[in-house]
N, CA, C and O of each residue as an XYZ file, in Angstrom:
916
protein
N      36.699    -22.943     49.970
C      35.424    -22.910     50.710
C      34.753    -21.558     50.472
O      35.407    -20.517     50.542
N      33.457    -21.574     50.191
C      32.743    -20.346     49.881
C      32.637    -19.463     51.106
O      32.521    -19.957     52.228
N      32.675    -18.154     50.892
C      32.591    -17.194     51.968
C      31.128    -16.942     52.326
O      30.294    -16.818     51.430
N      30.799    -16.862     53.625
C      29.413    -16.572     54.018
C      29.041    -15.140     53.632
O      29.901    -14.272     53.484
N      27.758    -14.926     53.476
C      27.283    -13.593     53.142
C      27.539    -12.647     54.299
O      27.436    -13.028     55.464
N      27.867    -11.428     53.970
C      28.034    -10.426     55.014
C      26.672    -10.110     55.601
O      25.664    -10.272     54.913
N      26.605     -9.665     56.845
C      25.301     -9.321     57.441
C      24.537     -8.298     56.616
O      23.313     -8.371     56.507
N      25.261     -7.336     56.030
C      24.599     -6.310     55.235
C      23.959     -6.905     53.978
O      22.816     -6.588     53.649
N      24.716     -7.787     53.266
C      24.195     -8.411     52.045
C      23.021     -9.321     52.363
O      22.017     -9.327     51.651
N      23.156    -10.104     53.459
C      22.078    -11.017     53.851
C      20.811    -10.251     54.173
O      19.722    -10.658     53.768
N      20.938     -9.125     54.908
C      19.776     -8.338     55.274
C      19.130     -7.711     54.034
O      17.906     -7.628     53.943
N      19.961     -7.270     53.078
C      19.432     -6.653     51.858
C      18.631     -7.661     51.041
O      17.596     -7.320     50.469
N      19.115     -8.918     50.985
C      18.403     -9.957     50.235
C      17.124    -10.377     50.939
O      16.129    -10.691     50.285
N      17.143    -10.386     52.248
C      15.931    -10.715     52.989
C      14.862     -9.641     52.792
O      13.671     -9.947     52.726
N      15.288     -8.401     52.698
C      14.343     -7.308     52.514
C      13.811     -7.243     51.078
O      12.682     -6.812     50.843
N      14.634     -7.672     50.133
C      14.211     -7.614     48.726
C      14.667     -8.880     47.993
O      15.628     -8.833     47.225
N      13.986    -10.018     48.223
C      14.384    -11.273     47.559
C      14.198    -11.235     46.043
O      14.761    -12.069     45.335
N      13.410    -10.273     45.531
C      13.218    -10.190     44.084
C      14.522     -9.869     43.368
O      14.637    -10.105     42.165
N      15.508     -9.336     44.086
C      16.806     -9.059     43.474
C      17.439    -10.340     42.945
O      18.161    -10.327     41.948
N      17.153    -11.461     43.638
C      17.637    -12.766     43.176
C      16.696    -13.337     42.120
O      17.136    -13.853     41.092
N      15.393    -13.237     42.390
C      14.413    -13.847     41.493
C      14.457    -13.234     40.098
O      14.192    -13.929     39.117
N      14.784    -11.952     39.988
C      14.784    -11.282     38.696
C      16.103    -11.463     37.944
O      16.213    -11.068     36.784
N      17.090    -12.051     38.592
C      18.383    -12.283     37.938
C      18.410    -13.718     37.415
O      18.563    -14.664     38.188
N      18.259    -13.874     36.093
C      18.129    -15.201     35.501
C      19.378    -16.050     35.704
O      19.274    -17.234     36.025
N      20.539    -15.469     35.523
C      21.785    -16.226     35.676
C      21.982    -16.688     37.119
O      22.437    -17.806     37.359
N      21.641    -15.831     38.072
C      21.784    -16.191     39.476
C      20.830    -17.312     39.856
O      21.215    -18.244     40.562
N      19.583    -17.226     39.391
C      18.615    -18.278     39.681
C      19.026    -19.603     39.052
O      18.852    -20.662     39.656
N      19.576    -19.544     37.833
C      20.038    -20.767     37.185
C      21.161    -21.419     37.994
O      21.210    -22.642     38.128
N      22.061    -20.593     38.530
C      23.168    -21.128     39.329
C      22.666    -21.750     40.628
O      23.176    -22.783     41.060
N      21.658    -21.119     41.258
C      21.104    -21.655     42.506
C      20.421    -22.994     42.259
O      20.614    -23.950     43.009
N      19.605    -23.050     41.177
C      18.916    -24.302     40.857
C      19.915    -25.391     40.505
O      19.742    -26.543     40.902
N      20.962    -25.036     39.760
C      21.977    -26.018     39.397
C      22.697    -26.567     40.617
O      22.977    -27.763     40.694
N      22.998    -25.690     41.573
C      23.667    -26.146     42.795
C      22.766    -27.064     43.599
O      23.231    -28.037     44.191
N      21.494    -26.759     43.620
C      20.538    -27.607     44.343
C      20.421    -28.980     43.698
O      20.386    -29.993     44.397
N      20.360    -29.023     42.366
C      20.251    -30.309     41.673
C      21.498    -31.149     41.873
O      21.414    -32.372     41.984
N      22.647    -30.507     41.918
C      23.889    -31.253     42.169
C      23.887    -31.845     43.562
O      24.454    -32.914     43.791
N      23.237    -31.136     44.515
C      23.232    -31.604     45.891
C      22.306    -32.781     46.124
O      22.597    -33.634     46.963
N      21.201    -32.849     45.404
C      20.243    -33.937     45.650
C      20.622    -35.212     44.924
O      20.076    -36.271     45.233
N      21.557    -35.146     43.950
C      21.982    -36.355     43.265
C      21.200    -36.610     41.993
O      20.131    -36.038     41.784
N      21.742    -37.476     41.142
C      21.157    -37.736     39.828
C      19.932    -38.631     39.887
O      19.165    -38.688     38.927
N      19.731    -39.350     41.028
C      18.588    -40.254     41.119
C      17.347    -39.595     41.693
O      16.353    -40.270     41.960
N      17.395    -38.268     41.888
C      16.246    -37.535     42.410
C      15.838    -36.485     41.375
O      16.676    -35.721     40.896
N      14.569    -36.451     41.040
C      14.057    -35.490     40.079
C      13.511    -34.284     40.829
O      12.605    -34.412     41.652
N      14.063    -33.122     40.540
C      13.598    -31.889     41.171
C      12.532    -31.259     40.276
O      12.835    -30.645     39.253
N      11.276    -31.428     40.689
C      10.167    -30.916     39.893
C      10.235    -29.400     39.785
O       9.957    -28.841     38.724
N      10.601    -28.730     40.874
C      10.665    -27.270     40.832
C      11.712    -26.792     39.833
O      11.490    -25.819     39.111
N      12.854    -27.479     39.793
C      13.897    -27.093     38.843
C      13.449    -27.289     37.410
O      13.696    -26.450     36.543
N      12.773    -28.436     37.169
C      12.267    -28.693     35.822
C      11.222    -27.651     35.430
O      11.202    -27.173     34.296
N      10.360    -27.307     36.376
C       9.326    -26.318     36.097
C       9.946    -24.958     35.787
O       9.488    -24.242     34.896
N      10.994    -24.614     36.534
C      11.652    -23.340     36.292
C      12.289    -23.312     34.913
O      12.239    -22.289     34.230
N      12.885    -24.417     34.497
C      13.489    -24.495     33.166
C      12.430    -24.333     32.085
O      12.637    -23.631     31.095
N      11.274    -25.003     32.292
C      10.198    -24.895     31.315
C       9.643    -23.473     31.256
O       9.373    -22.947     30.177
N       9.475    -22.854     32.436
C       8.975    -21.478     32.464
C       9.958    -20.511     31.825
O       9.559    -19.551     31.167
N      11.238    -20.768     32.021
C      12.254    -19.916     31.424
C      12.209    -19.995     29.901
O      12.326    -18.982     29.212
N      12.037    -21.228     29.381
C      11.929    -21.403     27.937
C      10.683    -20.716     27.394
O      10.704    -20.119     26.318
N       9.588    -20.813     28.165
C       8.348    -20.153     27.737
C       8.510    -18.639     27.737
O       7.998    -17.958     26.848
N       9.221    -18.109     28.732
C       9.471    -16.676     28.801
C      10.277    -16.210     27.592
O      10.011    -15.152     27.023
N      11.269    -17.019     27.210
C      12.063    -16.674     26.031
C      11.184    -16.594     24.783
O      11.336    -15.687     23.965
N      10.255    -17.557     24.644
C       9.364    -17.552     23.484
C       8.437    -16.345     23.506
O       8.195    -15.728     22.468
N       7.913    -16.000     24.691
C       7.028    -14.848     24.806
C       7.759    -13.554     24.481
O       7.203    -12.670     23.828
N       9.003    -13.441     24.934
C       9.780    -12.240     24.637
C      10.036    -12.126     23.142
O       9.973    -11.037     22.571
N      10.324    -13.263     22.513
C      10.566    -13.254     21.069
C       9.301    -12.857     20.309
O       9.356    -12.073     19.361
N       8.148    -13.414     20.741
C       6.883    -13.070     20.088
C       6.551    -11.597     20.288
O       6.044    -10.936     19.382
N       6.842    -11.090     21.483
C       6.582     -9.679     21.777
C       7.404     -8.776     20.864
O       6.893     -7.788     20.337
N       8.671     -9.115     20.678
C       9.529     -8.319     19.803
C       9.044     -8.375     18.358
O       9.118     -7.381     17.636
N       8.546     -9.543     17.935
C       8.029     -9.686     16.573
C       6.786     -8.826     16.361
O       6.637     -8.187     15.320
N       5.897     -8.814     17.351
C       4.681     -8.006     17.255
C       5.015     -6.517     17.180
O       4.422     -5.778     16.394
N       5.963     -6.088     18.001
C       6.370     -4.683     17.999
C       6.970     -4.302     16.652
O       6.674     -3.234     16.116
N       7.818     -5.182     16.103
C       8.441     -4.907     14.811
C       7.390     -4.820     13.709
O       7.466     -3.952     12.840
N       6.401     -5.731     13.748
C       5.342     -5.721     12.736
C       4.489     -4.455     12.851
O       4.108     -3.862     11.842
N       4.195     -4.048     14.086
C       3.396     -2.834     14.282
C       4.147     -1.603     13.784
O       3.560     -0.712     13.171
N       5.441     -1.564     14.054
C       6.243     -0.425     13.589
C       6.286     -0.386     12.065
O       6.164      0.677     11.457
N       6.461     -1.558     11.454
C       6.507     -1.619      9.994
C       5.172     -1.193      9.391
O       5.139     -0.490      8.381
N       4.072     -1.621     10.010
C       2.750     -1.250      9.503
C       2.517      0.250      9.636
O       1.960      0.877      8.735
N       2.943      0.828     10.762
C       2.794      2.262     10.955
C       3.622      3.036      9.936
O       3.174      4.047      9.396
N       4.824      2.554      9.682
C       5.679      3.193      8.689
C       5.050      3.114      7.299
O       5.099      4.076      6.533
N       4.460      1.963      6.979
C       3.799      1.803      5.690
C       2.605      2.726      5.542
O       2.378      3.284      4.469
N       1.837      2.893      6.616
C       0.679      3.789      6.572
C       1.122      5.231      6.325
O       0.507      5.953      5.540
N       2.194      5.640      7.003
C       2.699      7.002      6.808
C       3.141      7.219      5.358
O       2.917      8.284      4.785
N       3.770      6.197      4.777
C       4.220      6.300      3.388
C       3.042      6.469      2.438
O       3.076      7.322      1.551
N       2.001      5.663      2.618
C       0.830      5.741      1.745
C       0.109      7.070      1.923
O      -0.373      7.640      0.944
N       0.026      7.572      3.142
C      -0.603      8.869      3.370
C       0.149      9.975      2.623
O      -0.471     10.839      2.004
N       1.474      9.945      2.682
C       2.277     10.934      1.957
C       2.071     10.786      0.446
O       2.014     11.779     -0.280
N       1.961      9.540     -0.017
C       1.780      9.303     -1.452
C       0.430      9.844     -1.928
O       0.346     10.438     -3.003
N      -0.617      9.645     -1.141
C      -1.940     10.134     -1.525
C      -1.951     11.662     -1.561
O      -2.542     12.252     -2.465
N      -1.310     12.301     -0.599
C      -1.214     13.763     -0.616
C      -0.468     14.247     -1.857
O      -0.804     15.284     -2.430
N       0.545     13.489     -2.263
C       1.303     13.848     -3.464
C       0.426     13.747     -4.705
O       0.591     14.527     -5.643
N      -0.506     12.796     -4.722
C      -1.419     12.643     -5.858
C      -2.303     13.874     -6.045
O      -2.696     14.196     -7.167
N      -2.611     14.555     -4.955
C      -3.563     15.664     -5.001
C      -2.911     16.999     -5.364
O      -3.617     17.988     -5.560
N      -1.605     17.048     -5.456
C      -0.923     18.318     -5.665
C      -0.892     18.801     -7.120
O      -1.022     20.005     -7.340
N      -0.728     17.933     -8.125
C      -0.631     18.420     -9.514
C      -1.850     19.234     -9.935
O      -2.970     18.983     -9.490
N      -1.602     20.229    -10.816
C      -2.679     21.124    -11.249
C      -3.203     20.767    -12.638
O      -4.228     21.299    -13.065
N      -2.513     19.873    -13.347
C      -3.016     19.402    -14.638
C      -2.490     17.989    -14.880
O      -1.675     17.474    -14.114
N      -2.971     17.376    -15.959
C      -2.638     15.967    -16.210
C      -1.148     15.776    -16.495
O      -0.568     14.773    -16.080
N      -0.526     16.716    -17.192
C       0.909     16.608    -17.452
C       1.701     16.626    -16.148
O       2.649     15.859    -15.977
N       1.307     17.507    -15.231
C       1.972     17.531    -13.922
C       1.728     16.239    -13.158
O       2.609     15.745    -12.453
N       0.529     15.699    -13.304
C       0.184     14.427    -12.653
C       1.124     13.315    -13.106
O       1.622     12.542    -12.288
N       1.367     13.237    -14.432
C       2.258     12.209    -14.956
C       3.703     12.462    -14.554
O       4.434     11.529    -14.220
N       4.112     13.720    -14.587
C       5.488     14.039    -14.194
C       5.717     13.733    -12.717
O       6.778     13.243    -12.331
N       4.720     14.026    -11.906
C       4.822     13.766    -10.471
C       4.996     12.275    -10.176
O       5.638     11.904     -9.193
N       4.425     11.423    -11.027
C       4.554      9.979    -10.828
C       6.000      9.538    -10.832
O       6.398      8.711    -10.011
N       6.793     10.075    -11.744
C       8.178      9.632    -11.885
C       9.146     10.387    -10.993
O      10.325     10.040    -10.931
N       8.678     11.398    -10.312
C       9.571     12.170     -9.442
C       9.192     11.949     -7.979
O       9.665     11.006     -7.345
N       8.334     12.825     -7.447
C       8.007     12.768     -6.022
C       7.327     11.464     -5.626
O       7.680     10.864     -4.610
N       6.355     11.023     -6.417
C       5.583      9.842     -6.032
C       6.446      8.590     -5.992
O       6.343      7.800     -5.054
N       7.293      8.397     -6.995
C       8.176      7.235     -7.017
C       9.151      7.264     -5.840
O       9.456      6.222     -5.260
N       9.639      8.457     -5.485
C      10.557      8.573     -4.346
C       9.854      8.243     -3.040
O      10.412      7.545     -2.193
N       8.633      8.738     -2.868
C       7.886      8.463     -1.638
C       7.640      6.965     -1.477
O       7.802      6.417     -0.387
N       7.253      6.312     -2.557
C       6.944      4.873     -2.510
C       8.198      3.990     -2.536
O       8.110      2.773     -2.372
N       9.361      4.609     -2.743
C      10.644      3.898     -2.795
C      10.629      2.784     -3.850
O      10.973      1.634     -3.575
N      10.220      3.168     -5.063
C      10.213      2.230     -6.179
C      11.099      2.772     -7.296
O      11.320      3.978     -7.403
N      11.596      1.866     -8.117
C      12.483      2.259     -9.216
C      11.708      2.566    -10.488
O      12.175      3.343    -11.320
N      10.533      1.970    -10.653
C       9.679      2.280    -11.796
C       8.248      2.445    -11.312
O       7.794      1.737    -10.413
N       7.544      3.394    -11.923
C       6.129      3.622    -11.613
C       5.457      4.029    -12.913
O       5.671      5.133    -13.414
N       4.641      3.129    -13.458
C       4.099      3.313    -14.800
C       2.588      3.103    -14.779
O       2.083      2.145    -14.193
N       1.882      4.020    -15.430
C       0.447      3.859    -15.652
C       0.256      3.219    -17.020
O       0.590      3.821    -18.040
N      -0.276      2.008    -17.046
C      -0.502      1.266    -18.284
C      -1.984      1.336    -18.623
O      -2.829      0.898    -17.842
N      -2.299      1.894    -19.801
C      -3.693      2.039    -20.211
C      -3.902      1.404    -21.579
O      -3.118      1.614    -22.505
N      -4.970      0.628    -21.687
C      -5.292     -0.017    -22.955
C      -6.068      0.940    -23.857
O      -6.810      1.801    -23.385
N      -5.883      0.772    -25.142
C      -6.635      1.528    -26.128
C      -6.882      0.660    -27.348
O      -5.998     -0.082    -27.778
N      -8.073      0.750    -27.902
C      -8.421     -0.055    -29.073
C      -7.675      0.414    -30.312
O      -7.544     -0.334    -31.281
N      -7.184      1.654    -30.287
C      -6.489      2.198    -31.455
C      -5.014      1.827    -31.481
O      -4.323      2.092    -32.464
N      -4.531      1.218    -30.409
C      -3.105      0.914    -30.304
C      -2.831     -0.494    -30.781
O      -3.520     -1.436    -30.389
N      -1.840     -0.637    -31.616
C      -1.424     -1.948    -32.100
C       0.096     -2.022    -32.069
O       0.791     -1.009    -32.139
N       0.584     -3.243    -31.962
C       2.029     -3.444    -32.005
C       2.671     -3.318    -30.636
O       2.014     -3.523    -29.616
N       3.972     -2.975    -30.612
C       4.754     -2.918    -29.382
C       4.498     -1.605    -28.640
O       4.531     -0.541    -29.259
N       4.243     -1.653    -27.328
C       4.022     -0.419    -26.568
C       5.263      0.476    -26.572
O       6.391     -0.014    -26.637
N       5.046      1.783    -26.504
C       6.145      2.735    -26.403
C       6.512      2.900    -24.933
O       5.655      3.197    -24.101
N       7.823      2.701    -24.610
C       8.261      2.708    -23.225
C       9.012      4.000    -22.889
O       9.277      4.837    -23.753
N       9.343      4.128    -21.601
C      10.207      5.202    -21.159
C       9.515      6.345    -20.454
O      10.196      7.226    -19.929
N       8.197      6.376    -20.416
C       7.484      7.460    -19.755
C       6.572      6.932    -18.672
O       6.444      5.721    -18.498
N       5.926      7.848    -17.929
C       5.019      7.420    -16.861
C       3.716      6.833    -17.385
O       3.033      6.102    -16.668
N       3.363      7.150    -18.641
C       2.131      6.631    -19.235
C       2.469      5.782    -20.453
O       3.156      6.237    -21.367
N       1.983      4.550    -20.459
C       2.208      3.640    -21.575
C       0.868      3.177    -22.119
O       0.078      2.568    -21.398
N       0.610      3.460    -23.385
C      -0.609      3.013    -24.045
C      -0.340      1.675    -24.716
O       0.641      1.524    -25.444
N      -1.201      0.718    -24.473
C      -0.963     -0.648    -24.944
C      -2.198     -1.185    -25.662
O      -3.301     -0.672    -25.473
N      -2.016     -2.216    -26.483
C      -3.153     -2.831    -27.180
C      -4.102     -3.525    -26.212
O      -3.728     -3.845    -25.084
N      -5.308     -3.749    -26.656
C      -6.323     -4.431    -25.856
C      -5.846     -5.819    -25.431
O      -5.259     -6.551    -26.227
N      -6.100     -6.170    -24.182
C      -5.721     -7.478    -23.647
C      -4.376     -7.503    -22.957
O      -4.039     -8.500    -22.319
N      -3.582     -6.426    -23.063
C      -2.245     -6.406    -22.463
C      -2.297     -6.471    -20.947
O      -1.495     -7.166    -20.323
N      -3.240     -5.747    -20.354
C      -3.331     -5.698    -18.893
C      -3.640     -7.073    -18.313
O      -2.992     -7.503    -17.359
N      -4.617     -7.758    -18.877
C      -4.981     -9.078    -18.355
C      -3.833    -10.069    -18.528
O      -3.612    -10.914    -17.660
N      -3.097     -9.976    -19.643
C      -1.957    -10.877    -19.847
C      -0.836    -10.580    -18.862
O      -0.175    -11.496    -18.372
N      -0.620     -9.297    -18.572
C       0.425     -8.930    -17.621
C       0.105     -9.436    -16.220
O       0.987     -9.921    -15.512
N      -1.166     -9.320    -15.821
C      -1.575     -9.789    -14.492
C      -1.499    -11.307    -14.397
O      -1.021    -11.843    -13.397
N      -1.962    -11.994    -15.415
C      -1.964    -13.464    -15.396
C      -0.559    -14.023    -15.446
O      -0.278    -15.048    -14.824
N       0.334    -13.363    -16.183
C       1.730    -13.814    -16.307
C       1.815    -15.276    -16.718
O       2.668    -16.018    -16.230
N       0.920    -15.688    -17.622
C       0.957    -17.057    -18.117
C       0.250    -18.069    -17.249
O       0.264    -19.259    -17.563
N      -0.380    -17.627    -16.149
C      -1.066    -18.553    -15.243
C      -2.566    -18.501    -15.493
O      -3.148    -17.420    -15.592
N      -3.180    -19.646    -15.591
C      -4.611    -19.710    -15.807
C      -5.369    -19.471    -14.503
O      -4.916    -19.848    -13.423
N      -6.533    -18.838    -14.631
C      -7.389    -18.631    -13.463
C      -6.926    -17.529    -12.537
O      -7.449    -17.400    -11.431
N      -5.950    -16.721    -12.961
C      -5.469    -15.639    -12.112
C      -6.518    -14.530    -12.035
O      -6.985    -14.055    -13.070
N      -6.894    -14.110    -10.823
C      -7.890    -13.062    -10.653
C      -7.318    -11.735    -11.139
O      -6.216    -11.348    -10.750
N      -8.070    -11.040    -11.990
C      -7.560     -9.829    -12.617
C      -7.805     -8.578    -11.779
O      -7.238     -7.528    -12.083
N      -8.631     -8.653    -10.733
C      -8.957     -7.462     -9.961
C      -8.173     -7.302     -8.681
O      -8.390     -6.336     -7.951
N      -7.274     -8.210     -8.386
C      -6.543     -8.188     -7.131
C      -5.145     -7.599     -7.307
O      -4.531     -7.725     -8.366
N      -4.656     -6.954     -6.249
C      -3.277     -6.449     -6.244
C      -2.313     -7.644     -6.231
O      -2.476     -8.586     -5.455
N      -1.330     -7.581     -7.090
C      -0.363     -8.678     -7.214
C       1.020     -8.199     -6.781
O       1.499     -7.167     -7.251
N       1.662     -8.953     -5.883
C       3.034     -8.694     -5.475
C       3.851     -9.941     -5.807
O       3.520    -11.039     -5.359
N       4.904     -9.775     -6.583
C       5.630    -10.964     -7.040
C       6.994    -10.576     -7.595
O       7.305     -9.397     -7.768
N       7.800    -11.597     -7.869
C       9.026    -11.383     -8.628
C       8.663    -10.968    -10.044
O       7.614    -11.348    -10.565
N       9.540    -10.184    -10.660
C       9.245     -9.673    -11.998
C       9.001    -10.826    -12.962
O       9.748    -11.804    -12.986
N       7.949    -10.694    -13.748
C       7.591    -11.706    -14.731
C       8.088    -11.275    -16.106
O       8.141    -10.085    -16.416
N       8.444    -12.238    -16.909
C       8.887    -11.924    -18.272
C       7.744    -11.333    -19.101
O       7.988    -10.611    -20.068
N       6.497    -11.639    -18.723
C       5.344    -11.123    -19.456
C       5.173     -9.622    -19.240
O       4.837     -8.892    -20.172
N       5.405     -9.163    -18.012
C       5.203     -7.749    -17.689
C       6.499     -6.954    -17.627
O       6.461     -5.729    -17.506
N       7.635     -7.617    -17.707
C       8.925     -6.937    -17.545
C       9.096     -5.795    -18.538
O       9.639     -4.749    -18.183
N       8.638     -5.978    -19.780
C       8.820     -4.951    -20.793
C       8.028     -3.688    -20.538
O       8.346     -2.641    -21.101
N       7.005     -3.758    -19.704
C       6.174     -2.589    -19.440
C       6.835     -1.599    -18.488
O       6.435     -0.436    -18.435
N       7.828     -2.037    -17.745
C       8.468     -1.169    -16.752
C       9.352     -0.100    -17.400
O       9.501      0.995    -16.858
N       9.927     -0.412    -18.539
C      10.837      0.529    -19.167
C      12.235      0.468    -18.605
O      13.107      1.212    -19.053
N      12.480     -0.408    -17.621
C      13.796     -0.583    -17.015
C      13.811     -1.945    -16.334
O      12.753     -2.445    -15.951
N      14.978     -2.559    -16.175
C      15.041     -3.865    -15.515
C      14.617     -3.777    -14.048
O      15.042     -2.870    -13.332
N      13.790     -4.705    -13.607
C      13.364     -4.779    -12.204
C      13.431     -6.233    -11.752
O      13.410     -7.157    -12.566
N      13.514     -6.415    -10.424
C      13.581     -7.767     -9.869
C      12.260     -8.211     -9.250
O      11.966     -9.406     -9.210
N      11.465     -7.263     -8.767
C      10.152     -7.585     -8.210
C       9.185     -6.477     -8.596
O       9.593     -5.371     -8.951
N       7.890     -6.792     -8.522
C       6.910     -5.830     -9.021
C       5.595     -5.920     -8.264
O       5.253     -6.946     -7.676
N       4.869     -4.804     -8.301
C       3.506     -4.743     -7.778
C       2.588     -4.304     -8.907
O       2.878     -3.333     -9.606
N       1.483     -5.017     -9.088
C       0.521     -4.708    -10.135
C      -0.808     -4.362     -9.485
O      -1.400     -5.188     -8.790
N      -1.277     -3.138     -9.711
C      -2.531     -2.670     -9.131
C      -3.527     -2.413    -10.251
O      -3.431     -1.386    -10.923
N      -4.487     -3.316    -10.477
C      -5.493     -3.118    -11.531
C      -6.358     -1.895    -11.237
O      -6.703     -1.632    -10.085
N      -6.703     -1.158    -12.277
C      -7.538      0.037    -12.142
C      -8.789     -0.128    -12.992
O      -8.711     -0.208    -14.218
N      -9.933     -0.178    -12.339
C     -11.212     -0.261    -13.031
C     -11.692      1.162    -13.295
O     -12.081      1.868    -12.364
N     -11.668      1.589    -14.562
C     -12.028      2.953    -14.914
C     -13.481      3.081    -15.364
O     -13.867      4.103    -15.931
N     -14.278      2.061    -15.116
C     -15.689      2.136    -15.441
C     -16.044      1.377    -16.702
O     -15.162      0.954    -17.449
N     -17.338      1.203    -16.940
C     -17.798      0.374    -18.062
C     -17.506      0.968    -19.434
O     -17.486      0.240    -20.426
N     -17.280      2.272    -19.507
C     -17.064      2.906    -20.815
C     -15.586      3.052    -21.163
O     -15.250      3.548    -22.238
N     -14.708      2.628    -20.269
C     -13.274      2.745    -20.525
C     -12.614      1.380    -20.425
O     -13.099      0.491    -19.725
N     -11.505      1.225    -21.130
C     -10.776     -0.036    -21.137
C      -9.924     -0.165    -19.878
O      -9.668      0.836    -19.208
N      -9.488     -1.358    -19.547
C      -8.728     -1.585    -18.303
C      -7.417     -0.805    -18.275
O      -6.843     -0.462    -19.309
N      -6.970     -0.542    -17.052
C      -5.686      0.122    -16.834
C      -4.970     -0.586    -15.687
O      -5.553     -1.395    -14.965
N      -3.690     -0.256    -15.545
C      -2.864     -0.945    -14.554
C      -1.807      0.023    -14.035
O      -1.118      0.679    -14.817
N      -1.683      0.109    -12.715
C      -0.592      0.865    -12.112
C       0.509     -0.139    -11.769
O       0.298     -1.074    -10.996
N       1.668      0.068    -12.349
C       2.748     -0.904    -12.263
C       3.929     -0.304    -11.502
O       4.444      0.751    -11.871
N       4.349     -0.982    -10.442
C       5.513     -0.565     -9.663
C       6.604     -1.624     -9.791
O       6.320     -2.821     -9.819
N       7.844     -1.174     -9.867
C       8.947     -2.112     -9.960
C      10.104     -1.725     -9.056
O      10.327     -0.544     -8.789
N      10.837     -2.722     -8.588
C      12.002     -2.500     -7.726
C      13.135     -3.418     -8.159
O      12.900     -4.535     -8.620
N      14.370     -2.936     -8.006
C      15.510     -3.790     -8.329
C      15.863     -4.725     -7.178
O      16.806     -5.509     -7.280
N      15.096     -4.645     -6.068
C      15.292     -5.556     -4.936
C      14.356     -6.757     -5.096
O      13.143     -6.569     -5.198
N      14.883     -7.986     -5.122
C      14.028     -9.169     -5.305
C      12.963     -9.325     -4.218
O      11.873     -9.827     -4.494
N      13.259     -8.905     -2.996
C      12.315     -9.088     -1.903
C      11.445     -7.883     -1.612
O      10.702     -7.880     -0.630
N      11.522     -6.861     -2.445
C      10.744     -5.641     -2.191
C       9.246     -5.917     -2.286
O       8.474     -5.437     -1.456
N       8.832     -6.684     -3.288
C       7.439     -7.085     -3.439
C       7.371     -8.614     -3.448
O       8.026     -9.275     -4.254
N       6.574     -9.150     -2.547
C       6.463    -10.603     -2.414
C       5.027    -10.982     -2.107
O       4.297    -10.226     -1.467
N       4.626    -12.166     -2.570
C       3.265    -12.647     -2.320
C       2.984    -12.821     -0.834
O       1.825    -12.890     -0.426
N       4.040    -12.894     -0.017
C       3.859    -13.056      1.421
C       3.503    -11.749      2.112
O       3.089    -11.763      3.271
N       3.654    -10.624      1.433
C       3.360     -9.322      2.020
C       1.871     -8.995      1.916
O       1.177     -9.496      1.031
N       1.394     -8.160      2.817
C       0.016     -7.716      2.778
C      -0.209     -6.704      1.659
O       0.718     -6.013      1.235
N      -1.447     -6.628      1.190
C      -1.764     -5.737      0.071
C      -2.775     -4.648      0.441
O      -3.184     -3.876     -0.426
N      -3.187     -4.571      1.715
C      -4.242     -3.630      2.104
C      -3.849     -2.184      1.792
O      -4.649     -1.427      1.244
N      -2.626     -1.805      2.137
C      -2.210     -0.421      1.930
C      -2.115     -0.086      0.447
O      -2.529      0.995      0.027
N      -1.575     -1.002     -0.344
C      -1.481     -0.756     -1.779
C      -2.863     -0.753     -2.424
O      -3.095     -0.026     -3.390
N      -3.777     -1.559     -1.899
C      -5.147     -1.548     -2.426
C      -5.790     -0.181     -2.164
O      -6.470      0.364     -3.034
N      -5.577      0.361     -0.981
C      -6.102      1.689     -0.663
C      -5.475      2.752     -1.568
O      -6.168      3.632     -2.078
N      -4.156      2.661     -1.761
C      -3.494      3.634     -2.635
C      -4.020      3.518     -4.057
O      -4.213      4.531     -4.730
N      -4.254      2.294     -4.523
C      -4.792      2.097     -5.864
C      -6.165      2.731     -6.023
O      -6.472      3.283     -7.079
N      -6.991      2.659     -4.991
C      -8.318      3.277     -5.052
C      -8.212      4.799     -5.131
O      -8.937      5.448     -5.885
N      -7.282      5.360     -4.327
C      -7.084      6.809     -4.371
C      -6.538      7.235     -5.729
O      -6.976      8.239     -6.291
N      -5.574      6.468     -6.260
C      -4.999      6.780     -7.569
C      -6.076      6.736     -8.649
O      -6.113      7.597     -9.528
N      -6.945      5.739     -8.584
C      -8.023      5.590     -9.570
C      -8.952      6.798     -9.559
O      -9.316      7.307    -10.619
N      -9.338      7.260     -8.379
C     -10.262      8.391     -8.282
C      -9.632      9.670     -8.841
O     -10.292     10.446     -9.532
N      -8.341      9.880     -8.533
C      -7.660     11.067     -9.050
C      -7.515     10.968    -10.569
O      -7.703     11.954    -11.282
N      -7.180      9.779    -11.056
C      -7.037      9.592    -12.501
C      -8.354      9.840    -13.225
O      -8.363     10.475    -14.279
N      -9.449      9.359    -12.688
C     -10.752      9.572    -13.305
C     -11.090     11.056    -13.381
O     -11.719     11.514    -14.335
N     -10.670     11.791    -12.374
C     -10.923     13.235    -12.400
C     -10.230     13.887    -13.605
O     -10.807     14.737    -14.282
N      -8.969     13.467    -13.859
C      -8.247     14.040    -14.987
C      -8.815     13.553    -16.313
O      -8.859     14.316    -17.279
N      -9.243     12.316    -16.376
C      -9.794     11.792    -17.629
C     -11.128     12.419    -17.971
O     -11.487     12.508    -19.145
N     -11.872     12.857    -16.964
C     -13.178     13.475    -17.208
C     -13.081     14.930    -17.641
O     -14.049     15.509    -18.135
N     -11.919     15.505    -17.454
C     -11.779     16.921    -17.831
C     -11.527     17.100    -19.319
O     -11.387     18.229    -19.790
């Protein structure tokens, strides 16, 4: 037989009933005991409503945690891009700019390869790999972006698994890649900033491209400054 509440416990609960209401396990036990008492042929609307509200609360808590995680990830991404842009502004000449790409900049962006691909009409044959700057024949950039797919927009940032068409441009094996087209103006041929990672899920079409698009614009402006000198 259950023991009655002590006068002290009873008085404490009367003064602060929220102590019971805020305890999910206790409320579930109270509702369960009530449903057992009324029998199986009676529907307790309040109990059903409480169960539904509890399920809704669980969903809201899950959504809240997802929003917080997404906001934290976005803030972290913004900080990374800000650091990367500051790194772009530090080199004092074009050679330092290229060297910085494979050292500090690649580390900040957490990528395994970072290559500037530039087309030139004087270049023919197989591109020379292994450095931060790769000069390629005309049409290479558009083929790398399209990756064999027709109708692929050439001006958009691409996040995807590594393609066999662009894999050779990285200079090292990668599992996923980001392609940032660079429009250098009407008097210059197309260019491409190519990032690669050995993690298959590092770059995916499901990810947002706003931050990388901003970084690509900053990279383009800095590159144009060096090309104009």
